[in-house]
Biopython code that builds the backbone (N, CA, C, O; Angstrom):
import numpy as np
from Bio.PDB.StructureBuilder import StructureBuilder

atoms = [
    (1, "UNK", "N", (72.037, -10.427, -9.145)),
    (1, "UNK", "CA", (72.438, -9.294, -9.969)),
    (1, "UNK", "C", (71.711, -9.315, -11.308)),
    (1, "UNK", "O", (71.180, -8.293, -11.743)),
    (2, "UNK", "N", (71.684, -10.489, -11.971)),
    (2, "UNK", "CA", (70.994, -10.584, -13.256)),
    (2, "UNK", "C", (69.487, -10.417, -13.100)),
    (2, "UNK", "O", (68.821, -9.900, -13.997)),
    (3, "UNK", "N", (68.946, -10.856, -11.954)),
    (3, "UNK", "CA", (67.516, -10.699, -11.706)),
    (3, "UNK", "C", (67.153, -9.225, -11.578)),
    (3, "UNK", "O", (66.121, -8.793, -12.092)),
    (4, "UNK", "N", (67.982, -8.463, -10.906)),
    (4, "UNK", "CA", (67.731, -7.021, -10.747)),
    (4, "UNK", "C", (67.780, -6.330, -12.110)),
    (4, "UNK", "O", (66.945, -5.477, -12.412)),
    (5, "UNK", "N", (68.755, -6.701, -12.922)),
    (5, "UNK", "CA", (68.869, -6.102, -14.256)),
    (5, "UNK", "C", (67.675, -6.466, -15.126)),
    (5, "UNK", "O", (67.165, -5.627, -15.868)),
    (6, "UNK", "N", (67.229, -7.718, -15.036)),
    (6, "UNK", "CA", (66.058, -8.150, -15.814)),
    (6, "UNK", "C", (64.802, -7.413, -15.355)),
    (6, "UNK", "O", (63.973, -7.019, -16.175)),
    (7, "UNK", "N", (64.665, -7.228, -14.042)),
    (7, "UNK", "CA", (63.502, -6.491, -13.528)),
    (7, "UNK", "C", (63.532, -5.032, -13.978)),
    (7, "UNK", "O", (62.498, -4.467, -14.336)),
    (8, "UNK", "N", (64.722, -4.425, -13.957)),
    (8, "UNK", "CA", (64.847, -3.043, -14.404)),
    (8, "UNK", "C", (64.474, -2.929, -15.879)),
    (8, "UNK", "O", (63.752, -2.008, -16.261)),
    (9, "UNK", "N", (64.956, -3.851, -16.714)),
    (9, "UNK", "CA", (64.613, -3.829, -18.139)),
    (9, "UNK", "C", (63.126, -4.035, -18.368)),
    (9, "UNK", "O", (62.543, -3.403, -19.248)),
    (10, "UNK", "N", (62.499, -4.917, -17.583)),
    (10, "UNK", "CA", (61.059, -5.154, -17.724)),
    (10, "UNK", "C", (60.263, -3.904, -17.346)),
    (10, "UNK", "O", (59.293, -3.560, -18.022)),
    (11, "UNK", "N", (60.665, -3.230, -16.280)),
    (11, "UNK", "CA", (59.969, -2.005, -15.854)),
    (11, "UNK", "C", (60.136, -0.901, -16.899)),
    (11, "UNK", "O", (59.183, -0.187, -17.211)),
    (12, "UNK", "N", (61.345, -0.766, -17.436)),
    (12, "UNK", "CA", (61.578, 0.248, -18.473)),
    (12, "UNK", "C", (60.709, -0.044, -19.689)),
    (12, "UNK", "O", (60.128, 0.874, -20.268)),
    (13, "UNK", "N", (60.613, -1.307, -20.081)),
    (13, "UNK", "CA", (59.778, -1.671, -21.230)),
    (13, "UNK", "C", (58.315, -1.335, -20.976)),
    (13, "UNK", "O", (57.637, -0.806, -21.857)),
    (14, "UNK", "N", (57.826, -1.637, -19.781)),
    (14, "UNK", "CA", (56.429, -1.331, -19.460)),
    (14, "UNK", "C", (56.156, 0.163, -19.459)),
    (14, "UNK", "O", (55.076, 0.603, -19.851)),
    (15, "UNK", "N", (57.134, 0.942, -19.019)),
    (15, "UNK", "CA", (56.962, 2.395, -19.011)),
    (15, "UNK", "C", (56.998, 2.952, -20.435)),
    (15, "UNK", "O", (56.258, 3.877, -20.765)),
    (16, "UNK", "N", (57.865, 2.381, -21.274)),
    (16, "UNK", "CA", (58.039, 2.901, -22.633)),
    (16, "UNK", "C", (56.969, 2.446, -23.620)),
    (16, "UNK", "O", (56.757, 3.107, -24.637)),
    (17, "UNK", "N", (56.293, 1.339, -23.346)),
    (17, "UNK", "CA", (55.345, 0.798, -24.320)),
    (17, "UNK", "C", (54.258, 1.788, -24.759)),
    (17, "UNK", "O", (54.018, 1.899, -25.961)),
    (18, "UNK", "N", (53.593, 2.506, -23.858)),
    (18, "UNK", "CA", (52.577, 3.447, -24.347)),
    (18, "UNK", "C", (53.136, 4.526, -25.277)),
    (18, "UNK", "O", (52.531, 4.842, -26.302)),
    (19, "UNK", "N", (54.303, 5.093, -24.913)),
    (19, "UNK", "CA", (54.918, 6.111, -25.788)),
    (19, "UNK", "C", (55.309, 5.513, -27.130)),
    (19, "UNK", "O", (55.133, 6.139, -28.175)),
    (20, "UNK", "N", (55.842, 4.295, -27.094)),
    (20, "UNK", "CA", (56.267, 3.624, -28.317)),
    (20, "UNK", "C", (55.079, 3.343, -29.224)),
    (20, "UNK", "O", (55.143, 3.603, -30.425)),
    (21, "UNK", "N", (53.993, 2.814, -28.663)),
    (21, "UNK", "CA", (52.821, 2.514, -29.483)),
    (21, "UNK", "C", (52.222, 3.786, -30.071)),
    (21, "UNK", "O", (51.772, 3.784, -31.217)),
    (22, "UNK", "N", (52.212, 4.854, -29.313)),
    (22, "UNK", "CA", (51.706, 6.123, -29.838)),
    (22, "UNK", "C", (52.564, 6.604, -31.008)),
    (22, "UNK", "O", (52.032, 7.057, -32.021)),
    (23, "UNK", "N", (53.886, 6.508, -30.874)),
    (23, "UNK", "CA", (54.776, 6.915, -31.969)),
    (23, "UNK", "C", (54.598, 6.011, -33.179)),
    (23, "UNK", "O", (54.629, 6.493, -34.312)),
    (24, "UNK", "N", (54.411, 4.705, -32.965)),
    (24, "UNK", "CA", (54.209, 3.785, -34.083)),
    (24, "UNK", "C", (52.898, 4.073, -34.808)),
    (24, "UNK", "O", (52.838, 4.020, -36.036)),
    (25, "UNK", "N", (51.859, 4.375, -34.054)),
    (25, "UNK", "CA", (50.570, 4.717, -34.676)),
    (25, "UNK", "C", (50.690, 6.011, -35.467)),
    (25, "UNK", "O", (50.135, 6.133, -36.558)),
    (26, "UNK", "N", (51.422, 6.983, -34.910)),
    (26, "UNK", "CA", (51.620, 8.237, -35.641)),
    (26, "UNK", "C", (52.398, 7.998, -36.942)),
    (26, "UNK", "O", (52.084, 8.604, -37.967)),
    (27, "UNK", "N", (53.408, 7.120, -36.908)),
    (27, "UNK", "CA", (54.132, 6.780, -38.134)),
    (27, "UNK", "C", (53.203, 6.142, -39.156)),
    (27, "UNK", "O", (53.270, 6.450, -40.346)),
    (28, "UNK", "N", (52.332, 5.246, -38.683)),
    (28, "UNK", "CA", (51.407, 4.581, -39.595)),
    (28, "UNK", "C", (50.449, 5.594, -40.223)),
    (28, "UNK", "O", (50.209, 5.562, -41.430)),
    (29, "UNK", "N", (49.898, 6.499, -39.393)),
    (29, "UNK", "CA", (48.992, 7.522, -39.927)),
    (29, "UNK", "C", (49.708, 8.440, -40.916)),
    (29, "UNK", "O", (49.160, 8.771, -41.967)),
    (30, "UNK", "N", (50.922, 8.847, -40.581)),
    (30, "UNK", "CA", (51.687, 9.706, -41.474)),
    (30, "UNK", "C", (51.992, 8.989, -42.779)),
    (30, "UNK", "O", (51.891, 9.579, -43.855)),
    (31, "UNK", "N", (52.362, 7.722, -42.687)),
    (31, "UNK", "CA", (52.630, 6.918, -43.866)),
    (31, "UNK", "C", (51.376, 6.805, -44.730)),
    (31, "UNK", "O", (51.440, 6.971, -45.948)),
    (32, "UNK", "N", (50.242, 6.522, -44.099)),
    (32, "UNK", "CA", (48.985, 6.395, -44.818)),
    (32, "UNK", "C", (48.598, 7.712, -45.489)),
    (32, "UNK", "O", (48.127, 7.726, -46.626)),
    (33, "UNK", "N", (48.803, 8.818, -44.772)),
    (33, "UNK", "CA", (48.483, 10.138, -45.320)),
    (33, "UNK", "C", (49.379, 10.460, -46.528)),
    (33, "UNK", "O", (48.897, 10.962, -47.543)),
    (34, "UNK", "N", (50.684, 10.168, -46.413)),
    (34, "UNK", "CA", (51.602, 10.436, -47.527)),
    (34, "UNK", "C", (51.271, 9.567, -48.736)),
    (34, "UNK", "O", (51.357, 10.030, -49.873)),
    (35, "UNK", "N", (50.895, 8.315, -48.501)),
    (35, "UNK", "CA", (50.522, 7.430, -49.601)),
    (35, "UNK", "C", (49.281, 7.974, -50.307)),
    (35, "UNK", "O", (49.219, 7.999, -51.536)),
    (36, "UNK", "N", (48.307, 8.403, -49.532)),
    (36, "UNK", "CA", (47.081, 8.956, -50.135)),
    (36, "UNK", "C", (47.389, 10.211, -50.949)),
    (36, "UNK", "O", (46.850, 10.386, -52.042)),
    (37, "UNK", "N", (48.260, 11.092, -50.420)),
    (37, "UNK", "CA", (48.576, 12.319, -51.144)),
    (37, "UNK", "C", (49.360, 12.037, -52.417)),
    (37, "UNK", "O", (49.218, 12.760, -53.403)),
    (38, "UNK", "N", (50.196, 10.981, -52.406)),
    (38, "UNK", "CA", (51.037, 10.680, -53.550)),
    (38, "UNK", "C", (50.310, 9.881, -54.622)),
    (38, "UNK", "O", (50.468, 10.149, -55.813)),
    (39, "UNK", "N", (49.518, 8.907, -54.206)),
    (39, "UNK", "CA", (48.977, 7.932, -55.156)),
    (39, "UNK", "C", (47.610, 8.339, -55.700)),
    (39, "UNK", "O", (47.376, 8.229, -56.903)),
    (40, "UNK", "N", (46.721, 8.797, -54.859)),
    (40, "UNK", "CA", (45.360, 9.059, -55.315)),
    (40, "UNK", "C", (45.256, 10.125, -56.398)),
    (40, "UNK", "O", (44.491, 9.940, -57.345)),
    (41, "UNK", "N", (45.994, 11.241, -56.303)),
    (41, "UNK", "CA", (45.905, 12.211, -57.406)),
    (41, "UNK", "C", (46.370, 11.626, -58.742)),
    (41, "UNK", "O", (45.795, 11.936, -59.786)),
    (42, "UNK", "N", (47.403, 10.786, -58.715)),
    (42, "UNK", "CA", (47.869, 10.165, -59.956)),
    (42, "UNK", "C", (46.825, 9.217, -60.523)),
    (42, "UNK", "O", (46.637, 9.144, -61.737)),
    (43, "UNK", "N", (46.144, 8.489, -59.639)),
    (43, "UNK", "CA", (45.124, 7.557, -60.107)),
    (43, "UNK", "C", (43.911, 8.299, -60.654)),
    (43, "UNK", "O", (43.273, 7.833, -61.597)),
    (44, "UNK", "N", (43.589, 9.448, -60.071)),
    (44, "UNK", "CA", (42.462, 10.239, -60.572)),
    (44, "UNK", "C", (42.758, 10.786, -61.960)),
    (44, "UNK", "O", (41.874, 10.845, -62.815)),
    (45, "UNK", "N", (44.018, 11.190, -62.181)),
    (45, "UNK", "CA", (44.400, 11.693, -63.496)),
    (45, "UNK", "C", (44.282, 10.614, -64.555)),
    (45, "UNK", "O", (43.859, 10.889, -65.678)),
    (46, "UNK", "N", (44.652, 9.392, -64.209)),
    (46, "UNK", "CA", (44.676, 8.307, -65.176)),
    (46, "UNK", "C", (43.285, 7.746, -65.457)),
    (46, "UNK", "O", (42.954, 7.489, -66.614)),
    (47, "UNK", "N", (42.475, 7.552, -64.438)),
    (47, "UNK", "CA", (41.221, 6.837, -64.611)),
    (47, "UNK", "C", (39.993, 7.687, -64.340)),
    (47, "UNK", "O", (38.897, 7.132, -64.265)),
    (48, "UNK", "N", (40.104, 8.962, -64.193)),
    (48, "UNK", "CA", (38.948, 9.783, -63.894)),
    (48, "UNK", "C", (38.727, 9.871, -62.399)),
    (48, "UNK", "O", (39.685, 10.027, -61.643)),
    (49, "UNK", "N", (37.475, 9.772, -61.955)),
    (49, "UNK", "CA", (37.130, 9.918, -60.536)),
    (49, "UNK", "C", (37.114, 8.556, -59.853)),
    (49, "UNK", "O", (36.303, 7.696, -60.195)),
    (50, "UNK", "N", (38.022, 8.358, -58.877)),
    (50, "UNK", "CA", (38.076, 7.111, -58.109)),
    (50, "UNK", "C", (37.786, 7.455, -56.659)),
    (50, "UNK", "O", (38.371, 8.383, -56.101)),
    (51, "UNK", "N", (36.882, 6.705, -56.054)),
    (51, "UNK", "CA", (36.460, 7.015, -54.698)),
    (51, "UNK", "C", (37.530, 6.628, -53.676)),
    (51, "UNK", "O", (38.071, 7.510, -53.009)),
    (52, "UNK", "N", (37.850, 5.361, -53.531)),
    (52, "UNK", "CA", (38.857, 4.920, -52.561)),
    (52, "UNK", "C", (39.415, 3.567, -52.986)),
    (52, "UNK", "O", (39.035, 2.543, -52.418)),
    (53, "UNK", "N", (40.309, 3.539, -53.971)),
    (53, "UNK", "CA", (40.835, 2.262, -54.461)),
    (53, "UNK", "C", (41.885, 1.685, -53.514)),
    (53, "UNK", "O", (42.435, 2.412, -52.687)),
    (54, "UNK", "N", (42.167, 0.386, -53.625)),
    (54, "UNK", "CA", (43.248, -0.188, -52.815)),
    (54, "UNK", "C", (44.598, 0.359, -53.264)),
    (54, "UNK", "O", (44.801, 0.634, -54.447)),
    (55, "UNK", "N", (45.508, 0.514, -52.329)),
    (55, "UNK", "CA", (46.805, 1.108, -52.624)),
    (55, "UNK", "C", (47.902, 0.091, -52.335)),
    (55, "UNK", "O", (47.894, -0.548, -51.283)),
    (56, "UNK", "N", (48.832, -0.061, -53.248)),
    (56, "UNK", "CA", (49.999, -0.925, -53.044)),
    (56, "UNK", "C", (51.251, -0.074, -53.212)),
    (56, "UNK", "O", (51.492, 0.488, -54.280)),
    (57, "UNK", "N", (52.034, 0.017, -52.166)),
    (57, "UNK", "CA", (53.268, 0.796, -52.182)),
    (57, "UNK", "C", (54.390, -0.143, -51.757)),
    (57, "UNK", "O", (54.193, -1.007, -50.901)),
    (58, "UNK", "N", (55.554, 0.023, -52.348)),
    (58, "UNK", "CA", (56.672, -0.843, -51.983)),
    (58, "UNK", "C", (57.160, -0.517, -50.580)),
    (58, "UNK", "O", (56.919, 0.579, -50.075)),
    (59, "UNK", "N", (57.845, -1.463, -49.950)),
    (59, "UNK", "CA", (58.362, -1.284, -48.590)),
    (59, "UNK", "C", (59.503, -0.284, -48.526)),
    (59, "UNK", "O", (59.791, 0.241, -47.451)),
    (60, "UNK", "N", (60.158, -0.006, -49.639)),
    (60, "UNK", "CA", (61.341, 0.856, -49.599)),
    (60, "UNK", "C", (61.002, 2.320, -49.344)),
    (60, "UNK", "O", (61.863, 3.071, -48.887)),
    (61, "UNK", "N", (59.776, 2.744, -49.625)),
    (61, "UNK", "CA", (59.441, 4.159, -49.429)),
    (61, "UNK", "C", (58.372, 4.350, -48.364)),
    (61, "UNK", "O", (57.616, 5.320, -48.420)),
    (62, "UNK", "N", (58.294, 3.454, -47.406)),
    (62, "UNK", "CA", (57.324, 3.573, -46.324)),
    (62, "UNK", "C", (58.016, 4.008, -45.039)),
    (62, "UNK", "O", (59.175, 3.668, -44.799)),
    (63, "UNK", "N", (57.303, 4.753, -44.227)),
    (63, "UNK", "CA", (57.837, 5.144, -42.926)),
    (63, "UNK", "C", (57.501, 4.115, -41.860)),
    (63, "UNK", "O", (58.221, 3.996, -40.869)),
    (64, "UNK", "N", (56.417, 3.370, -42.049)),
    (64, "UNK", "CA", (55.989, 2.362, -41.084)),
    (64, "UNK", "C", (56.583, 1.023, -41.505)),
    (64, "UNK", "O", (55.875, 0.151, -42.008)),
    (65, "UNK", "N", (57.889, 0.868, -41.296)),
    (65, "UNK", "CA", (58.585, -0.364, -41.637)),
    (65, "UNK", "C", (59.250, -0.912, -40.381)),
    (65, "UNK", "O", (59.305, -0.229, -39.358)),
    (66, "UNK", "N", (59.745, -2.117, -40.451)),
    (66, "UNK", "CA", (60.383, -2.735, -39.303)),
    (66, "UNK", "C", (61.595, -1.924, -38.840)),
    (66, "UNK", "O", (61.817, -1.765, -37.640)),
    (67, "UNK", "N", (62.379, -1.412, -39.798)),
    (67, "UNK", "CA", (63.556, -0.622, -39.439)),
    (67, "UNK", "C", (63.167, 0.664, -38.712)),
    (67, "UNK", "O", (63.812, 1.042, -37.735)),
    (68, "UNK", "N", (62.124, 1.331, -39.180)),
    (68, "UNK", "CA", (61.722, 2.576, -38.521)),
    (68, "UNK", "C", (61.138, 2.303, -37.140)),
    (68, "UNK", "O", (61.341, 3.095, -36.219)),
    (69, "UNK", "N", (60.420, 1.199, -36.983)),
    (69, "UNK", "CA", (59.875, 0.848, -35.673)),
    (69, "UNK", "C", (61.013, 0.550, -34.692)),
    (69, "UNK", "O", (60.956, 0.964, -33.534)),
    (70, "UNK", "N", (62.041, -0.163, -35.148)),
    (70, "UNK", "CA", (63.195, -0.430, -34.282)),
    (70, "UNK", "C", (63.896, 0.875, -33.910)),
    (70, "UNK", "O", (64.324, 1.035, -32.766)),
    (71, "UNK", "N", (64.022, 1.809, -34.852)),
    (71, "UNK", "CA", (64.668, 3.095, -34.562)),
    (71, "UNK", "C", (63.857, 3.905, -33.557)),
    (71, "UNK", "O", (64.427, 4.561, -32.686)),
    (72, "UNK", "N", (62.533, 3.864, -33.672)),
    (72, "UNK", "CA", (61.679, 4.585, -32.719)),
    (72, "UNK", "C", (61.837, 3.991, -31.322)),
    (72, "UNK", "O", (61.943, 4.729, -30.342)),
    (73, "UNK", "N", (61.852, 2.650, -31.225)),
    (73, "UNK", "CA", (62.014, 2.006, -29.913)),
    (73, "UNK", "C", (63.357, 2.376, -29.298)),
    (73, "UNK", "O", (63.434, 2.714, -28.117)),
    (74, "UNK", "N", (64.418, 2.311, -30.106)),
    (74, "UNK", "CA", (65.759, 2.638, -29.613)),
    (74, "UNK", "C", (65.828, 4.095, -29.150)),
    (74, "UNK", "O", (66.426, 4.392, -28.116)),
    (75, "UNK", "N", (65.216, 4.999, -29.914)),
    (75, "UNK", "CA", (65.209, 6.414, -29.533)),
    (75, "UNK", "C", (64.466, 6.665, -28.239)),
    (75, "UNK", "O", (64.924, 7.442, -27.402)),
    (76, "UNK", "N", (63.316, 6.012, -28.064)),
    (76, "UNK", "CA", (62.562, 6.173, -26.815)),
    (76, "UNK", "C", (63.345, 5.612, -25.631)),
    (76, "UNK", "O", (63.336, 6.192, -24.545)),
    (77, "UNK", "N", (64.018, 4.491, -25.842)),
    (77, "UNK", "CA", (64.797, 3.888, -24.760)),
    (77, "UNK", "C", (65.965, 4.787, -24.366)),
    (77, "UNK", "O", (66.221, 4.987, -23.178)),
    (78, "UNK", "N", (66.675, 5.331, -25.357)),
    (78, "UNK", "CA", (67.787, 6.233, -25.044)),
    (78, "UNK", "C", (67.306, 7.494, -24.341)),
    (78, "UNK", "O", (67.954, 7.978, -23.414)),
    (79, "UNK", "N", (66.176, 8.023, -24.780)),
    (79, "UNK", "CA", (65.642, 9.237, -24.164)),
    (79, "UNK", "C", (65.246, 8.981, -22.714)),
    (79, "UNK", "O", (65.454, 9.834, -21.851)),
    (80, "UNK", "N", (64.681, 7.816, -22.449)),
    (80, "UNK", "CA", (64.249, 7.503, -21.086)),
    (80, "UNK", "C", (65.435, 7.280, -20.158)),
    (80, "UNK", "O", (65.384, 7.665, -18.990)),
    (81, "UNK", "N", (66.500, 6.665, -20.659)),
    (81, "UNK", "CA", (67.628, 6.293, -19.811)),
    (81, "UNK", "C", (68.708, 7.368, -19.699)),
    (81, "UNK", "O", (69.714, 7.151, -19.024)),
    (82, "UNK", "N", (68.527, 8.509, -20.338)),
    (82, "UNK", "CA", (69.550, 9.554, -20.226)),
    (82, "UNK", "C", (69.582, 10.117, -18.807)),
    (82, "UNK", "O", (68.596, 10.045, -18.074)),
    (83, "UNK", "N", (70.707, 10.666, -18.442)),
    (83, "UNK", "CA", (70.873, 11.115, -17.058)),
    (83, "UNK", "C", (70.374, 12.540, -16.834)),
    (83, "UNK", "O", (70.097, 12.907, -15.692)),
    (84, "UNK", "N", (70.250, 13.345, -17.868)),
    (84, "UNK", "CA", (69.779, 14.722, -17.723)),
    (84, "UNK", "C", (68.315, 14.807, -18.134)),
    (84, "UNK", "O", (67.941, 14.365, -19.221)),
    (85, "UNK", "N", (67.492, 15.374, -17.263)),
    (85, "UNK", "CA", (66.071, 15.558, -17.548)),
    (85, "UNK", "C", (65.681, 16.991, -17.223)),
    (85, "UNK", "O", (66.195, 17.584, -16.274)),
    (86, "UNK", "N", (64.779, 17.537, -18.005)),
    (86, "UNK", "CA", (64.315, 18.906, -17.830)),
    (86, "UNK", "C", (63.650, 19.078, -16.461)),
    (86, "UNK", "O", (62.767, 18.306, -16.089)),
    (87, "UNK", "N", (64.078, 20.080, -15.733)),
    (87, "UNK", "CA", (63.491, 20.383, -14.436)),
    (87, "UNK", "C", (64.135, 19.667, -13.260)),
    (87, "UNK", "O", (63.756, 19.908, -12.114)),
    (88, "UNK", "N", (65.096, 18.796, -13.515)),
    (88, "UNK", "CA", (65.786, 18.076, -12.447)),
    (88, "UNK", "C", (67.201, 18.621, -12.281)),
    (88, "UNK", "O", (67.654, 19.444, -13.077)),
    (89, "UNK", "N", (67.882, 18.165, -11.261)),
    (89, "UNK", "CA", (69.249, 18.589, -10.992)),
    (89, "UNK", "C", (70.154, 18.115, -12.130)),
    (89, "UNK", "O", (70.023, 16.991, -12.616)),
    (90, "UNK", "N", (71.065, 18.980, -12.542)),
    (90, "UNK", "CA", (71.983, 18.636, -13.631)),
    (90, "UNK", "C", (72.961, 17.562, -13.178)),
    (90, "UNK", "O", (73.368, 17.543, -12.017)),
    (91, "UNK", "N", (73.340, 16.665, -14.088)),
    (91, "UNK", "CA", (74.360, 15.672, -13.721)),
    (91, "UNK", "C", (75.704, 16.357, -13.485)),
    (91, "UNK", "O", (76.061, 17.307, -14.183)),
    (92, "UNK", "N", (76.423, 15.874, -12.519)),
    (92, "UNK", "CA", (77.696, 16.483, -12.141)),
    (92, "UNK", "C", (78.831, 15.558, -12.586)),
    (92, "UNK", "O", (79.440, 14.878, -11.760)),
    (93, "UNK", "N", (79.106, 15.534, -13.861)),
    (93, "UNK", "CA", (80.107, 14.629, -14.400)),
    (93, "UNK", "C", (81.513, 15.202, -14.248)),
    (93, "UNK", "O", (81.698, 16.392, -13.996)),
    (94, "UNK", "N", (82.486, 14.327, -14.408)),
    (94, "UNK", "CA", (83.890, 14.756, -14.308)),
    (94, "UNK", "C", (84.344, 15.408, -15.594)),
    (94, "UNK", "O", (83.936, 15.022, -16.689)),
    (95, "UNK", "N", (85.201, 16.410, -15.438)),
    (95, "UNK", "CA", (85.874, 17.042, -16.568)),
    (95, "UNK", "C", (87.365, 17.036, -16.289)),
    (95, "UNK", "O", (87.794, 17.045, -15.135)),
    (96, "UNK", "N", (88.144, 17.021, -17.350)),
    (96, "UNK", "CA", (89.600, 16.973, -17.215)),
    (96, "UNK", "C", (90.172, 18.296, -17.691)),
    (96, "UNK", "O", (89.882, 18.750, -18.798)),
    (97, "UNK", "N", (90.982, 18.904, -16.850)),
    (97, "UNK", "CA", (91.671, 20.142, -17.219)),
    (97, "UNK", "C", (92.732, 19.819, -18.262)),
    (97, "UNK", "O", (93.489, 18.860, -18.109)),
    (98, "UNK", "N", (92.787, 20.609, -19.310)),
    (98, "UNK", "CA", (93.788, 20.362, -20.346)),
    (98, "UNK", "C", (95.203, 20.723, -19.895)),
    (98, "UNK", "O", (96.181, 20.129, -20.347)),
    (99, "UNK", "N", (95.294, 21.702, -19.000)),
    (99, "UNK", "CA", (96.622, 22.158, -18.554)),
    (99, "UNK", "C", (97.396, 21.070, -17.817)),
    (99, "UNK", "O", (98.517, 20.725, -18.192)),
    (100, "UNK", "N", (96.782, 20.535, -16.762)),
    (100, "UNK", "CA", (97.529, 19.604, -15.901)),
    (100, "UNK", "C", (96.859, 18.228, -15.781)),
    (100, "UNK", "O", (97.263, 17.422, -14.943)),
    (101, "UNK", "N", (95.867, 17.956, -16.587)),
    (101, "UNK", "CA", (95.156, 16.672, -16.594)),
    (101, "UNK", "C", (94.499, 16.347, -15.250)),
    (101, "UNK", "O", (94.287, 15.176, -14.937)),
    (102, "UNK", "N", (94.178, 17.364, -14.459)),
    (102, "UNK", "CA", (93.494, 17.121, -13.185)),
    (102, "UNK", "C", (91.994, 16.967, -13.438)),
    (102, "UNK", "O", (91.450, 17.532, -14.387)),
    (103, "UNK", "N", (91.342, 16.197, -12.575)),
    (103, "UNK", "CA", (89.904, 15.937, -12.717)),
    (103, "UNK", "C", (89.112, 16.788, -11.737)),
    (103, "UNK", "O", (89.447, 16.854, -10.554)),
    (104, "UNK", "N", (88.082, 17.428, -12.217)),
    (104, "UNK", "CA", (87.143, 18.200, -11.406)),
    (104, "UNK", "C", (85.739, 17.817, -11.828)),
    (104, "UNK", "O", (85.550, 17.076, -12.793)),
    (105, "UNK", "N", (84.768, 18.320, -11.110)),
    (105, "UNK", "CA", (83.362, 18.138, -11.461)),
    (105, "UNK", "C", (82.848, 19.419, -12.114)),
    (105, "UNK", "O", (83.327, 20.512, -11.811)),
    (106, "UNK", "N", (81.871, 19.280, -13.009)),
    (106, "UNK", "CA", (81.336, 20.446, -13.730)),
    (106, "UNK", "C", (80.791, 21.488, -12.758)),
    (106, "UNK", "O", (81.061, 22.680, -12.903)),
    (107, "UNK", "N", (80.026, 21.037, -11.769)),
    (107, "UNK", "CA", (79.399, 21.992, -10.856)),
    (107, "UNK", "C", (80.386, 22.653, -9.904)),
    (107, "UNK", "O", (80.000, 23.557, -9.162)),
    (108, "UNK", "N", (81.663, 22.225, -9.903)),
    (108, "UNK", "CA", (82.682, 22.923, -9.119)),
    (108, "UNK", "C", (82.938, 24.324, -9.680)),
    (108, "UNK", "O", (83.432, 25.196, -8.965)),
    (109, "UNK", "N", (82.614, 24.539, -10.923)),
    (109, "UNK", "CA", (82.842, 25.830, -11.581)),
    (109, "UNK", "C", (81.662, 26.786, -11.415)),
    (109, "UNK", "O", (81.763, 27.950, -11.803)),
    (110, "UNK", "N", (80.562, 26.328, -10.855)),
    (110, "UNK", "CA", (79.392, 27.185, -10.651)),
    (110, "UNK", "C", (79.628, 28.122, -9.473)),
    (110, "UNK", "O", (80.222, 27.743, -8.464)),
    (111, "UNK", "N", (79.154, 29.343, -9.625)),
    (111, "UNK", "CA", (79.243, 30.337, -8.552)),
    (111, "UNK", "C", (77.826, 30.666, -8.089)),
    (111, "UNK", "O", (76.865, 30.489, -8.838)),
    (112, "UNK", "N", (77.700, 31.144, -6.850)),
    (112, "UNK", "CA", (76.387, 31.462, -6.292)),
    (112, "UNK", "C", (75.643, 32.472, -7.155)),
    (112, "UNK", "O", (76.205, 33.488, -7.566)),
    (113, "UNK", "N", (74.391, 32.185, -7.420)),
    (113, "UNK", "CA", (73.461, 33.079, -8.130)),
    (113, "UNK", "C", (73.942, 33.476, -9.516)),
    (113, "UNK", "O", (73.518, 34.506, -10.040)),
    (114, "UNK", "N", (74.819, 32.682, -10.121)),
    (114, "UNK", "CA", (75.257, 32.923, -11.493)),
    (114, "UNK", "C", (75.072, 31.637, -12.276)),
    (114, "UNK", "O", (75.449, 30.566, -11.801)),
    (115, "UNK", "N", (74.503, 31.722, -13.456)),
    (115, "UNK", "CA", (74.324, 30.498, -14.244)),
    (115, "UNK", "C", (75.666, 29.987, -14.770)),
    (115, "UNK", "O", (76.570, 30.766, -15.073)),
    (116, "UNK", "N", (75.771, 28.689, -14.869)),
    (116, "UNK", "CA", (76.960, 28.063, -15.437)),
    (116, "UNK", "C", (76.660, 27.751, -16.897)),
    (116, "UNK", "O", (75.726, 27.008, -17.196)),
    (117, "UNK", "N", (77.435, 28.306, -17.789)),
    (117, "UNK", "CA", (77.226, 28.119, -19.220)),
    (117, "UNK", "C", (78.319, 27.224, -19.768)),
    (117, "UNK", "O", (79.507, 27.506, -19.612)),
    (118, "UNK", "N", (77.910, 26.148, -20.406)),
    (118, "UNK", "CA", (78.850, 25.229, -21.032)),
    (118, "UNK", "C", (78.797, 25.434, -22.524)),
    (118, "UNK", "O", (77.721, 25.388, -23.120)),
    (119, "UNK", "N", (79.926, 25.656, -23.130)),
    (119, "UNK", "CA", (80.002, 25.853, -24.581)),
    (119, "UNK", "C", (80.709, 24.657, -25.186)),
    (119, "UNK", "O", (81.916, 24.486, -25.011)),
    (120, "UNK", "N", (79.951, 23.823, -25.903)),
    (120, "UNK", "CA", (80.526, 22.663, -26.563)),
    (120, "UNK", "C", (80.822, 23.049, -27.996)),
    (120, "UNK", "O", (80.056, 22.730, -28.905)),
    (121, "UNK", "N", (81.921, 23.730, -28.194)),
    (121, "UNK", "CA", (82.286, 24.237, -29.515)),
    (121, "UNK", "C", (83.191, 23.298, -30.262)),
    (121, "UNK", "O", (83.585, 22.246, -29.758)),
    (122, "UNK", "N", (83.509, 23.689, -31.457)),
    (122, "UNK", "CA", (84.373, 22.891, -32.306)),
    (122, "UNK", "C", (85.638, 23.679, -32.602)),
    (122, "UNK", "O", (85.592, 24.906, -32.693)),
    (123, "UNK", "N", (86.743, 23.008, -32.752)),
    (123, "UNK", "CA", (88.024, 23.666, -33.038)),
    (123, "UNK", "C", (88.486, 23.370, -34.457)),
    (123, "UNK", "O", (89.685, 23.406, -34.732)),
    (124, "UNK", "N", (87.575, 23.084, -35.343)),
    (124, "UNK", "CA", (87.978, 22.756, -36.719)),
    (124, "UNK", "C", (88.006, 23.970, -37.585)),
    (124, "UNK", "O", (88.324, 23.875, -38.770)),
]
sb = StructureBuilder()
sb.init_structure("model")
sb.init_model(0)
sb.init_chain("A")
sb.init_seg("    ")
for serial, (resi, resn, name, xyz) in enumerate(atoms, 1):
    if name == "N":
        sb.init_residue(resn, " ", resi, " ")
    sb.init_atom(name, np.array(xyz, "f"), 0.0, 1.0, " ", f" {name:<3s}", serial, name[0])
structure = sb.get_structure()
């Protein structure tokens, strides 16, 4: 049982790695672009014309940090493991009737050739 779970986790990791690395590279590029837009104009004002000086930015205002990388990995993992995917059959989960607490399936309410619309509203 544990071997099957470990194999499933390894396969999921291998599938997610390319998407994760692409997102991490995009974060790094975006971070680098924002640093250049923020810092270089200020340095040009202070010292005249600077071609490409070294930049030092604190970790607190960077997008390419350990916390953001962990959040990107977690988001990709959740997105991959969700049960509903575009273009596939909808999940048929149980719903509970408020009147009598009976359990039915969502697709039990679907009628032929009519779309089933679910409204997840708020009562506040």
